[in-house]
N, C-alpha and C positions, 0 to 999 in steps of 0.2 A: 091388910084391909082389902076387901073385895072391890074390884073396879068394874065399871060398866064396860062391856066388850067393845061397843062402838067407840066410846071415848078412848079406850086403850089403843084401838086400831088407828084412830086419827093421830094420836100422839106418836105412835110408832111410825106412821107415814111421814110425819113432820120431821122426826129425828133422822130418818133415812134421807129425806130431801136436804136436811141441814148438812149432813155429812157430804153429800154429793156437791152441794153448793160450795162448801168449804174447800173441797179438793179442786173444784173448778176455779175458784178464786185464785188459788196458787198457780194453776196452769195458765189462766188468762193473764195474770200479772207477769209471769215469766215470758210469755209470748210477746208481750209488749216491749221487752228489753232484750229480745233475742236470746233468751234463756241464760242471761248473765245475772245470777243471783247477787253477786257482789256489788252491782250497781246500786242496790237499795241501801247500802251502807255508805254511799258517797253522794250526798245531795247535789253537788255541782255536776256530777255525771248524769244523775237521774233527771234533773230539770232540763238538761240539754238533750234528752232523748227524742224530743219532738212531739208535734201535735198528734201524730198517729199513735205513738206510745201512750200519750195522755188518755186517749179513748180506752185503751186496754186497762190502764191503771184505774180509771173511773169505774169500769164494770167489775174489775177485780175487787175493789173495796165495797161496792154494793153487794156483791156476792158474799164477801167476807162478813159484812154486817148481818146478813140474813143467816148464812150457814153456820158461822161460829158463835152467834149470839142470839138474835131475836127468835129464830125458829126453835131454839132449845128451851125457851121459857116454859112452854107447856110441859116439857119433860121434867123440868125442875119441880113444878107443882105436882105432877103425878108422883114423882119419887117421894115428895113430902107426904102425900096422902098414903102412899104405900107403907111408909114407916111411921104413920101417925100414932101407932100404939106405943111408941117410945115415950116413956114417962120422964126421962131425964131432961127433956127440953132441948137437947143439943141439936136435934134435927131442925128445929126452928132457926138456930144460929147458922147451921150449914146452908139451909135453903135461902136465908137472907143473903148470905155471902154469894150464893150462886146467882140470885137475881140481880144483885148489885154488879157482879162481874159481867153479866150479860148487858146490862144497861150502859155501863161505862165502856165496854168493848164496842157496842153498837155506836155510841156517841163518837168514840175515837175513829172508827171506820168511816162514819159519815163525814167527819171533818176532813179526813184524807181524801175521800171520794169527791168532795166539793172543792177543796183548796189546791191539792197537788195538780190535778189536770189543768185547772185554770192558770196556775203559775207556769206550768210547762208550756201551755199555748201562748201565754204572754211573752215568755222568754224567747220563743222562736221568732217572734216579729219585733222584738225590742232592739233598740240600738245598744251598742256595746256598753255605753255608759250606764244604761238602765239595767243591764243584765246582772251586774254585781248586786244591786239592790234587791232584785228578784230572788237571787240565790239566798240572801240573808232572810228574806221573807219565807222562803222554802224551809230554811233551817229552823225558824221560829215555829212554824206549823209542826215540823217533825218533833221538836222539843216538847211542845204542848201535848199533842195527840199521841206521839210515839213513846217518848220517855216518861211523860207524865201519866196520861190516862192508861195507855196500853202497857207501858213498861213496868210500873211499880204498883199503883193502887189496884188496877183491874186484876193483874196477875196474882196479887196477894189474896184478895177475897176469893178469886177463882180457885186457888190452891186449897183454901178452907173448904169450899164446896166439894171439890173432887176427892180430897183426902177423907173428909167426913162422911160423905155419902158412900164413898167406896168402902169404908169400914162396915157400913150397914149392908151393902150389897154382897159382901163376902159371906155373910151368914146364909144367903140363899143361892147365890151364883158366884162361886169363889173366883173363877177366872175373870169375870166381868168386874168384880170388885177390885181385883189386883190391878187390872188395866186402868180403872178409874183412879186408883191411888198413884199409879205411875204418871198419869197425866198431871195429877196434883203436884208430884215431885218436880216434874219438868217446869211447871208454872212457878214453883218456888225458886228453882234455879235461875229462871229468867228474872224474877224479882230481885234476887240477891245480886245477880250480875249487873242489873241496872242501878241498884242502890249504891253498890261499891265500885261502879265503873270498871267491871271486869268483863271485857267484851267477849272473851272466849266462853265464859260461863253463861252469859245471856244468849249467845248464839246457839250453844248446845240446847239450852232450855227452849228457845224459840223454835229451832228446826225440828226437834223431836215432837214438840207439842202440835205444830201445824200438820204433822204427818199422822201422829197417833190419835189426836183428838177426833178427827173426822171418822176414822175407822171405829173408834169407840161409839160414836153417835150412830153409825150405820148398824153396828152389831146389836146395840140395845134396842134400836128400832125394829129390827128383824125379830128379836125375842118377844117384844111386845105384840107384834102382829101374829105371832104364833101362839099367843095366849099364855106365855110363861110369865 
């Protein structure tokens, strides 16, 4: 389907900004914990990182909300229009999965951005007797937003979108389609790891996705702005 050039450029620009924001969210989050990635898997250590770290974590998740999710919504709609000639109807299912993925991901990131920094700041000024209760609250938030929204449901519908739309993209841009499907596989690995409590599997899926996903977004944004 032919797309308006201005519209295509705007979506391309948003996709590039999304990729940059996604990478920045990773950098900002790691800066807050002195580049110690393992802290994020230990709630008691992360909550004790202090008020300064809380500020970094807050901005990390705001950037994550925009870069990995909300700013990609126009791209999902553009790709649906692009494959609109598909008569099987599967493109509708794939796109629905993509939009649900983005909404759930944004919701989870917003919960993290609001709750984690608040609890970290409270922990720093709380008495020893109150700190244990705050750690439990921190774990509850992580369970709801991390293992629930981000860990299983969001990743599962995201895998549907990346794998499905990747199969369409391969017919026009083979390399981009393959990268899209690779992102989908990593999301699926993360989902399975969380469902069956296999930490190594979920870690592989998460780590690969947060690195490959933004690159995919930037590449497709550049292609759109070049009129391809």
